C-alpha positions in Angstrom: -6.8 8.2 -8.0 -6.2 5.3 -10.3 -3.3 3.5 -8.8 -0.4 1.6 -10.4 -1.9 -1.7 -9.3 -5.1 -0.9 -11.2 -3.2 0.4 -14.3 -1.5 -2.8 -15.0 -3.9 -5.3 -13.4 -5.9 -5.7 -16.6 -2.9 -6.5 -18.7 -1.5 -8.8 -16.0 -4.6 -10.9 -15.5 -5.5 -11.1 -19.2 -2.1 -12.5 -20.1 -2.3 -15.3 -17.5 -4.7 -17.0 -19.8 -3.9 -15.2 -23.0 -3.0 -18.3 -25.0 -5.4 -20.8 -23.4 -7.8 -22.8 -25.5 -11.5 -22.3 -25.0 -12.9 -25.9 -25.1 -13.5 -27.4 -21.7 -12.2 -30.8 -21.0 -14.1 -33.7 -19.4 -13.8 -34.0 -15.6 -11.2 -36.4 -14.4 -11.5 -38.9 -11.6 -10.6 -38.4 -8.0 -7.2 -39.5 -6.7 -8.0 -42.6 -4.5 -5.0 -41.7 -2.3 -6.3 -38.2 -1.5 -5.4 -36.9 2.0 -7.8 -34.8 4.0 -6.7 -31.2 3.2 -6.1 -28.4 5.8 -6.8 -25.3 3.8 -5.6 -21.9 5.1 -6.9 -19.1 2.9 -4.5 -16.6 1.7 -0.8 -16.6 0.8 1.8 -14.2 2.2 4.5 -12.0 0.7 6.3 -12.5 -1.6 3.5 -14.7 -3.0 0.1 -13.2 -4.0 -3.1 -14.7 -5.4 -6.2 -13.7 -7.2 -9.5 -15.1 -8.4 -10.8 -13.8 -11.7 -14.5 -14.1 -11.7 -14.6 -14.8 -8.0 -15.0 -18.6 -8.6 -11.8 -19.7 -6.8 -10.0 -19.4 -3.5 -6.3 -19.7 -2.9 -4.0 -20.2 0.0 -1.9 -22.8 1.8 -2.7 -26.5 2.4 -1.1 -27.5 5.7 -1.7 -31.2 5.1 -1.5 -32.1 1.5 2.1 -31.3 0.3 5.4 -32.9 -0.6 7.0 -31.3 2.5 5.4 -29.2 5.1 2.9 -27.1 3.2 1.9 -26.3 -0.4 0.1 -23.5 -2.2 -3.4 -24.4 -3.5 -6.1 -23.0 -5.8 -9.5 -24.6 -5.7 -12.8 -23.9 -7.3 -15.6 -22.7 -5.1 -18.3 -21.7 -7.5 -16.4 -22.0 -10.8 -17.7 -24.6 -13.3 -15.5 -26.2 -15.9 -17.1 -24.3 -18.8 -17.1 -20.7 -17.3 -13.6 -19.6 -18.1 -13.1 -18.4 -14.5 -9.6 -18.9 -13.1 -7.5 -18.4 -10.1 -3.7 -18.1 -9.7 -0.9 -17.9 -7.1 2.1 -15.9 -8.3 5.3 -14.1 -7.3 6.7 -11.2 -9.3 10.4 -10.2 -9.3 12.7 -7.7 -11.1 14.3 -9.1 -14.2 17.5 -7.1 -13.6 19.6 -10.1 -12.7 18.4 -12.4 -15.5 18.6 -10.2 -18.6 20.1 -11.9 -21.6 19.9 -15.3 -19.9 17.7 -18.5 -20.2 15.7 -19.4 -17.1 13.8 -22.4 -16.0 10.8 -22.5 -13.7 10.2 -25.9 -12.2 7.7 -27.1 -9.6 5.7 -30.0 -8.4 2.0 -29.8 -9.1 -0.7 -32.1 -7.8 -4.2 -32.1 -9.4 -7.5 -33.3 -7.9 -10.5 -33.6 -10.2 -9.3 -30.7 -12.4 -11.8 -30.0 -15.3 -12.1 -27.2 -17.7 -9.1 -25.6 -19.4 -6.8 -27.2 -16.8 -4.0 -26.3 -14.4 -0.4 -25.5 -15.0 2.7 -23.6 -14.1 3.0 -20.2 -15.7 5.7 -17.7 -16.3 5.6 -14.3 -17.9 8.4 -11.9 -18.9 7.6 -8.2 -19.3 9.5 -5.4 -21.1 8.4 -1.8 -20.5 5.8 -1.8 -23.3 4.9 -5.5 -24.0 5.2 -9.1 -22.8 8.3 -10.6 -24.3 8.0 -14.2 -23.0 5.1 -16.3 -21.9 4.1 -19.9 -21.1 1.2 -21.2 -19.0 1.3 -24.8 -20.1 -2.5 -24.7 -20.7 -2.2 -23.0 -24.1 0.6 -25.1 -25.3 -0.7 -28.6 -25.2 0.5 -29.4 -21.6 -2.5 -28.6 -19.5 -2.8 -30.7 -16.3 -6.3 -32.3 -16.2 -8.0 -34.9 -14.0 -6.2 -36.1 -10.9 -2.5 -36.8 -10.5 0.0 -37.2 -7.8 2.9 -34.8 -7.3 4.6 -34.4 -10.7 7.5 -32.1 -11.6 6.7 -29.7 -14.5 8.9 -27.0 -16.1 8.8 -23.9 -18.2 11.9 -22.5 -20.0 12.0 -19.0 -21.4 14.6 -16.5 -22.6 14.8 -13.2 -20.8 15.5 -10.4 -23.3 17.9 -7.6 -22.6 15.0 -5.1 -22.3 13.0 -7.2 -19.8 12.0 -5.5 -16.5 10.0 -8.1 -14.7 9.3 -11.8 -14.4 6.2 -13.4 -12.9 6.0 -17.0 -11.9 3.3 -19.2 -10.4 0.5 -21.7 -10.8 -3.0 -21.3 -12.2 -6.3 -23.2 -12.4 -8.9 -22.5 -15.0 -12.1 -24.4 -14.4 -12.9 -26.7 -11.4 -11.0 -28.9 -9.0 -7.9 -28.3 -6.9 -4.4 -27.6 -8.0 -1.5 -27.5 -5.6 2.1 -26.3 -6.0 5.2 -27.2 -3.9 9.0 -27.2 -4.0 9.4 -24.6 -6.8 12.8 -23.9 -8.3 14.0 -21.0 -10.5 17.4 -21.2 -12.2 19.5 -20.0 -15.1 20.1 -22.7 -17.7 22.3 -22.9 -20.7 21.4 -22.9 -24.4 21.2 -26.7 -24.5 17.9 -26.6 -22.6 15.1 -26.0 -25.1 12.6 -23.2 -24.5 8.9 -23.7 -24.1 6.0 -21.3 -24.7 6.4 -18.2 -26.9 8.6 -15.2 -27.0 5.6 -12.8 -26.8 2.0 -12.9 -25.5 -0.9 -11.4 -27.5 -1.7 -8.8 -24.9 -2.3 -5.1 -25.4 0.7 -2.7 -25.2 1.6 -1.7 -21.7 1.9 1.6 -20.0 5.7 1.7 -19.9 6.0 4.0 -16.9 3.6 2.0 -14.8 5.3 -1.3 -15.7 8.9 -0.1 -15.0 7.8 1.4 -11.7 6.0 -1.7 -10.6 8.9 -4.1 -11.2 11.7 -1.9 -10.0 10.2 -2.1 -6.5 10.4 -5.9 -6.3 13.0 -8.3 -5.2 15.7 -9.4 -7.7 15.2 -13.2 -7.0 12.2 -15.3 -6.0 11.9 -16.2 -2.4 10.1 -18.8 -0.2 9.9 -21.3 -3.1 8.9 -24.2 -0.8 6.1 -22.2 0.9 7.5 -23.0 4.3 8.1 -19.4 5.2 4.7 -18.2 3.8 2.3 -17.5 6.6 4.7 -18.3 9.4 5.6 -14.6 10.1 2.0 -13.4 10.1 1.1 -14.1 13.7 4.5 -12.6 14.7 3.8 -9.6 12.5 0.4 -9.1 14.1 2.0 -9.4 17.6 4.7 -6.9 16.6 2.0 -4.4 15.3 0.2 -4.7 18.6 3.3 -3.6 20.4 4.6 -1.1 17.9 1.5 0.8 16.9 -0.2 3.2 19.3 -4.0 3.2 19.8 -5.9 6.5 20.0 -9.2 7.1 21.5 -11.2 8.9 18.9 -11.2 10.7 15.6 -13.1 13.7 17.0 -11.5 17.1 17.3 -11.4 18.7 20.7 -10.5 15.5 22.4 -7.1 16.5 23.8 -3.6 15.7 22.6 -2.2 13.0 24.9 -3.1 10.0 22.6 -1.6 11.7 19.5 1.9 11.9 20.8 3.0 9.1 18.4 1.7 11.3 15.5 3.9 14.2 16.8 6.9 11.9 16.8 6.2 10.8 13.2 5.9 14.4 11.9 8.8 15.8 14.0 10.1 19.0 12.6 8.8 18.6 9.1 7.9 21.8 7.2 5.3 19.9 5.1 3.2 17.1 6.6 1.0 15.4 4.1 -2.0 13.3 5.1 -3.5 10.8 2.7 -6.6 8.6 2.6 -7.6 5.3 1.0 -10.9 6.6 -0.1 -12.2 10.1 -0.7 -15.5 9.4 1.0 -14.8 8.1 4.6 -16.2 10.1 7.6 -13.5 8.9 10.0 -10.7 9.9 7.7 -12.1 13.5 7.4 -12.7 13.8 11.1 -9.3 12.5 11.9 -7.6 15.0 9.6 -9.4 17.7 11.4 -8.2 16.4 14.7 -4.6 15.9 13.4 -4.5 19.4 12.1 -5.8 20.7 15.4 -3.0 18.8 17.1 -0.3 20.1 14.8 -1.5 23.7 15.1 -1.6 23.6 18.9 1.6 21.5 19.6 3.9 22.0 16.6 2.9 25.5 15.3 1.4 24.5 12.0 -0.2 27.4 10.2 -1.3 26.5 6.6 -4.0 24.1 5.6 -3.7 22.8 2.0 -6.2 20.6 0.1 -6.4 18.8 -3.2 -8.5 21.6 -4.8 -7.9 24.4 -7.2 -6.1 27.6 -6.0 -8.4 30.5 -6.8 -11.5 28.8 -5.4 -9.7 27.8 -2.3 -8.4 31.4 -2.0 -12.1 32.5 -1.5 -12.2 30.1 1.5 -9.0 31.6 2.8 -10.7 35.0 2.9 -13.5 33.5 4.9 -11.2 31.9 7.4 -9.0 35.0 7.8 -11.7 37.7 7.6 -15.1 36.0 7.9 -16.1 37.2 4.4 -18.6 34.9 2.6 -20.8 31.9 3.2 -18.5 28.9 4.0 -21.1 26.4 2.7 -21.4 28.1 -0.6 -17.6 28.6 -0.8 -17.0 24.9 -0.1 -19.4 23.9 -2.8 -17.5 26.2 -5.1 -14.5 23.9 -4.9 -16.4 21.7 -7.5 -15.5 18.4 -5.8 -18.2 16.3 -4.3 -15.5 14.7 -2.2 -14.9 17.8 -0.2 -18.5 19.1 -0.1 -19.3 17.3 3.1 -20.4 18.2 6.6 -17.1 17.0 8.0 -15.1 19.4 5.9 -17.5 22.3 6.5 -17.1 21.7 10.3 -13.4 21.7 9.8 -13.5 25.1 7.9 -15.7 26.6 10.6 -13.3 25.4 13.3 -10.5 27.2 11.4 -12.5 30.4 11.4 -13.3 30.1 15.1 -9.6 29.5 15.9 -8.6 32.6 14.1 -11.2 34.7 15.8 -10.2 33.3 19.2 -6.5 34.0 18.4 -7.3 37.6 17.4 -5.2 37.2 14.2 -5.5 35.2 11.0 -2.9 32.6 12.1 -4.4 29.7 10.1 -4.5 30.0 6.3 -6.3 27.9 3.7 -5.0 27.0 0.2 -5.6 24.6 -2.7 -2.8 23.1 -4.7 -4.6 21.3 -7.5 -4.9 22.5 -11.1 -7.5 20.3 -12.8 -10.0 23.2 -13.1 -8.0 26.3 -14.0 -10.9 28.2 -15.7 -11.5 30.6 -12.8 -7.8 31.4 -12.7 -7.6 32.0 -16.4 -10.8 34.0 -16.5 -9.5 36.3 -13.8 -6.5 37.3 -15.8 -7.9 39.9 -18.2 -9.5 41.9 -15.4 -6.3 41.7 -13.2 -4.2 42.7 -16.2 -6.5 45.5 -17.0 -5.4 47.1 -13.7 -1.8 47.5 -15.1 -2.3 48.3 -18.8 -4.6 48.0 -21.8 -2.0 46.1 -23.8 -1.5 43.6 -21.0 -5.2 43.1 -20.7 -5.4 42.5 -24.5 -2.6 40.0 -24.4 -4.2 38.1 -21.5 -7.6 38.0 -23.3 -6.1 36.5 -26.4 -4.2 33.9 -24.4 -7.4 32.9 -22.5 -9.6 32.9 -25.6 -7.4 30.2 -27.1 -9.1 27.7 -24.8 -12.7 28.7 -25.6 -13.3 25.7 -27.9 -12.7 23.1 -25.1 -15.0 24.5 -22.4 -18.1 22.7 -21.2 -21.4 24.3 -20.3 -20.0 25.7 -17.0 -17.0 27.1 -18.9 -14.7 24.6 -17.3 -11.8 23.4 -19.5 -12.2 19.8 -20.7 -9.0 17.9 -21.2 -10.4 15.3 -23.7 -11.3 17.7 -26.5 -8.1 19.6 -25.9 -6.0 16.4 -26.3 -7.8 15.9 -29.6 -6.9 19.3 -31.0 -4.3 19.6 -33.8 -0.8 19.9 -32.3 -0.4 23.3 -34.0 -3.4 24.6 -32.1 -2.1 23.2 -28.8 1.3 24.8 -29.5 -0.5 28.1 -30.1 -2.3 28.0 -26.8 0.9 27.0 -25.0 2.8 29.9 -26.7 0.2 32.4 -25.7 0.5 31.5 -22.0 4.3 31.3 -22.1 4.4 34.8 -23.7 2.0 36.1 -21.0 4.2 34.6 -18.3 7.3 36.2 -19.8 5.5 39.6 -19.8 4.5 39.2 -16.2 8.1 38.3 -15.1 9.5 41.2 -17.1 7.1 43.7 -15.4 7.1 42.0 -11.9 8.4 45.0 -10.0 6.1 47.5 -11.7 3.0 45.3 -11.5 3.7 44.6 -7.8 3.6 48.4 -7.2 0.3 48.7 -9.2 -1.5 45.6 -8.0 0.2 45.0 -4.7 2.7 42.3 -4.1 0.1 39.7 -3.1 -2.1 40.1 -6.2 0.9 40.3 -8.5 2.2 37.0 -7.2 -1.2 35.4 -7.6 -1.5 36.7 -11.1 1.7 34.9 -12.1 0.5 31.8 -10.3 -2.8 31.9 -12.2 -0.9 31.9 -15.5 1.2 29.0 -14.1 -2.0 27.0 -13.4 -3.1 27.5 -17.0 0.3 26.3 -18.2 0.2 23.3 -15.9 -3.3 22.3 -17.1 -2.3 22.7 -20.8 0.7 20.5 -20.3 -1.3 17.8 -18.5 -4.3 17.9 -21.0 -2.1 17.3 -24.0 -1.7 13.6 -23.2 -4.2 10.8 -23.4 -1.8 8.5 -21.6 -3.4 7.9 -18.2 -0.1 7.5 -16.4 1.5 10.6 -18.0 -1.6 12.6 -17.1 -1.3 11.5 -13.5 2.4 12.1 -13.4 2.1 15.6 -14.8 -0.7 16.5 -12.4 1.3 15.3 -9.4 4.4 17.2 -10.6 2.2 20.4 -10.9 0.6 19.8 -7.4 4.0 19.5 -5.8 5.2 22.7 -7.5 2.1 24.5 -6.2 2.7 23.3 -2.7 6.3 24.5 -2.9 5.1 27.9 -4.3 2.8 28.3 -1.2 5.6 27.3 1.1 7.9 29.8 -0.6 5.5 32.6 0.0 5.9 32.3 3.8 9.2 30.7 4.8 8.1 30.5 8.4 4.9 28.6 7.7 4.4 24.9 8.4 2.0 23.2 6.0 -0.6 20.5 6.4 -1.5 18.9 3.0 -4.6 16.8 2.4 -4.8 14.5 -0.6 -5.2 10.8 -1.5 -2.6 8.3 -0.3 -1.4 7.9 -3.8 -0.5 11.5 -4.1 1.2 11.9 -0.7 3.2 8.7 -1.2 6.9 8.8 -2.0 6.6 6.2 -4.8 8.1 7.4 -8.1 6.5 10.3 -9.9 4.0 11.2 -7.1 3.5 14.6 -5.5 5.0 13.2 -2.4 8.2 12.0 -4.2 8.7 15.5 -5.7 8.2 17.1 -2.3 10.6 14.7 -0.7 13.2 15.4 -3.3 12.8 19.1 -2.7 12.5 19.1 1.1 14.3 16.0 2.2 13.5 15.2 5.8 11.3 18.3 6.0 8.6 16.3 4.2 6.6 13.7 6.2 3.5 11.7 5.2 0.8 9.6 6.7 -1.5 7.2 4.9 -5.0 6.4 6.1 -6.6 3.0 5.6 -9.4 0.8 7.1 -10.8 -2.7 7.5 -14.6 -2.6 7.1 -17.4 -0.2 6.5 -19.0 2.2 4.1 -17.7 5.1 2.0 -18.9 7.3 -0.8 -17.6 6.6 -4.3 -18.7 6.7 -7.9 -19.5 3.1 -9.0 -17.5 1.8 -12.0 -19.6 -0.6 -14.0 -18.4 -3.8 -15.5 -18.3 -2.1 -18.9 -15.8 0.4 -17.5 -18.4 3.3 -17.6 -19.0 5.4 -14.5 -22.3 4.9 -12.7 -23.8 6.7 -9.8 -22.2 8.3 -6.8 -23.4 6.1 -4.0 -22.5 4.5 -0.7 -20.2 1.5 -1.1 -19.6 -1.2 1.4 -16.6 -3.4 2.2 -16.9 -6.3 4.6 -13.5 -6.9 5.9 -10.0 -7.0 4.4 -9.4 -9.1 1.3 -7.3 -11.7 3.0 -5.0 -11.7 6.0 -1.9 -10.9 4.0 -2.7 -7.4 3.1 -1.7 -4.6 5.4 -5.3 -4.2 6.3 -5.6 -7.9 7.1 -2.6 -7.7 9.5 -3.9 -4.5 11.2 -7.4 -6.1 11.4 -5.9 -9.0 13.3 -4.6 -6.8 16.0 -8.3 -6.3 17.1 -7.6 -2.6 17.7 -10.2 -0.2 16.5 -7.8 2.7 15.8 -4.0 2.7 15.5 -1.1 5.0 14.6 1.9 3.2 13.3 5.3 4.8 12.9 6.5 2.8 9.9 10.2 3.5 10.6 9.9 1.0 13.4 9.9 -1.8 10.9 13.6 -1.1 10.4 14.3 -2.3 14.0 14.8 -5.9 13.0 12.5 -7.0 15.8 10.7 -10.3 15.5 7.7 -9.9 13.2 9.1 -7.1 11.1 10.5 -9.1 8.2 7.1 -9.2 6.3 7.0 -5.4 6.3 10.6 -4.3 6.2 11.2 -2.9 2.7 9.2 -5.7 1.1 6.1 -5.1 -1.0 2.8 -5.4 0.9 -0.7 -4.7 -0.5 -2.6 -1.7 0.9 -6.0 -0.4 -0.2 -6.1 2.4 -2.7 -9.7 3.4 -3.8 -10.1 7.1 -4.3 -13.3 8.5 -5.7 -14.3 5.5 -7.9 -15.0 1.9 -6.9 -16.1 -1.3 -8.7 -17.7 -3.6 -6.1 -17.2 -6.6 -8.5 -13.4 -6.1 -8.7 -12.3 -5.3 -5.1 -8.8 -6.9 -5.6 -7.9 -4.2 -8.2 -8.1 -1.5 -5.6 -4.7 -2.2 -3.9 -1.3 -0.7 -4.3 2.0 -2.4 -3.5 3.7 -0.3 -0.8 7.2 -0.4 0.7 7.6 0.6 4.3 9.0 2.9 5.4 10.0 4.2 2.0 6.5 5.2 0.8 4.9 6.3 4.1 6.2 7.6 7.4 3.0 6.7 9.2 -0.2 4.7 8.9 -3.5 5.7 10.6 -5.8 2.7 10.9 -9.6 2.5 11.5 -11.2 -1.0 11.8 -14.6 0.5 10.8 -15.6 3.6 8.8 -18.8 5.2 7.6 -19.5 7.3 4.6 -18.9 11.1 4.7 -22.0 13.2 5.0 -22.5 14.8 1.5 -23.9 18.3 1.2 -26.0 19.7 -1.6 -24.4 21.9 -4.2 -25.8 25.4 -4.2 
């Protein structure tokens, strides 16, 4: 899944230097009064940092400051003429500043800064564009050479449609820039503005931008950097005491060490389990073990996965009756992500469980709708069992999509989105009319087909309608949102078919999350406390993912490697510091107010979000900002992971 962080990261980073000049400056001279620095890499919430081009590091200087500590950016490999830059920043909601003039001030110290220079920066965003920007560098006020602590300011107007404000310091080129004693205040009209009312950046994805900023604080915090980093050791100590270790991810290992998981899930009707990547062996094995635990201790009956319904229905027949070859049926789900030895072992365990139980107690379902061709292609034959006219109507409705099929007859969303609107409307109308016919004849068709097949027939039509609605848009966020809405509806449809069932849903962290517009948010809205979710993440190791090239094109599916968390101030960095190999965290414990919880308690924290695609050259873009416990009820942590064992497609 492409997360919110990745959706807006490109626009965010490009605008930091959007108005900078391109000519490097001559290096300055060193400050003769330089003090030996004490660099501590990484800054903590609410501050964040990044290195664009991997030529800089950022963090706190515990020795060189005006008072206590300062934030720093320094070049590591960046040369003055490369255009690489680093920054430290804090983003807030603009809700309390709309229609007002604001001033960012801060003391900056420069040491041998060369290149484009250093400077404060502030950016104001509306839903679709940047509406205010100043980074000093592009406006004739770049800080170059070496200088003692000097107060600098930026003044901008916040329009009434603004949603977010980002403030910070940046360094483009080489040297060291430090920031300390920041202030942010409302000023009157007598104070002149600096910068420009808009930045020359590409239009934003409005849904992503609004969602991003609405989750942030309404005023900047820790402006002297004295709180930054202090809670980290306390947070790590708290995590050691609050999270519960477990012995192994392997199924068949007993239940005693999973009691914390049982407390997290409680009496939920639907328990959704996410994953930071779609290619990690430990995640897959642990989901097997978690489902085994929920089946044996909490009476769970239905296993659901992020795969298309009719193809998954064939696996349900195997699990309930033994019909078919599980390896071939698994490959028939189309997704390389699930075509692994770990998932095959899981499926065979479900079949063995049902055989041992003497009844098909466990069921298997998909809830995705990205590949509805088998569902649509099944309709004419199913409708032929009720009447020739219904069969003809179904054939016409399905034939409308023939022009957007690939060589395997799968529907392709890109050419469908490019069709004339009138043609799209015709396809949508054909499916809508078919759905109306099915509803009007529900009782009669149930008698002819059987209640089960009649219900699936209507759901197959629904899958086609869901895909048609999703495929119309070329807007990435709208596409994701429509897909998540459809997946939630499909989960609820499965739940509605058996009111006594308890459902285990397997998907990416980003789908099971309760952040706005996700499958998890829709399920939480429908089910309330009957919906619980658990995210999976990791510290180091290997995983399978398609490589995204620097050009943006997709490369090969291959084993990717991550060596440790990207800084101590991510959730992974904190969990890694516990030195525990495996943990289960009930995130509701952060509400206790205990020492060490303030960093996590309803404040944005970065957590990995990779999915099935990864760019090794841009690891910092694979994070999402999460709020705990709002987004996730539980976290399952592995310090080390290995890649899942891929199987061949037959």
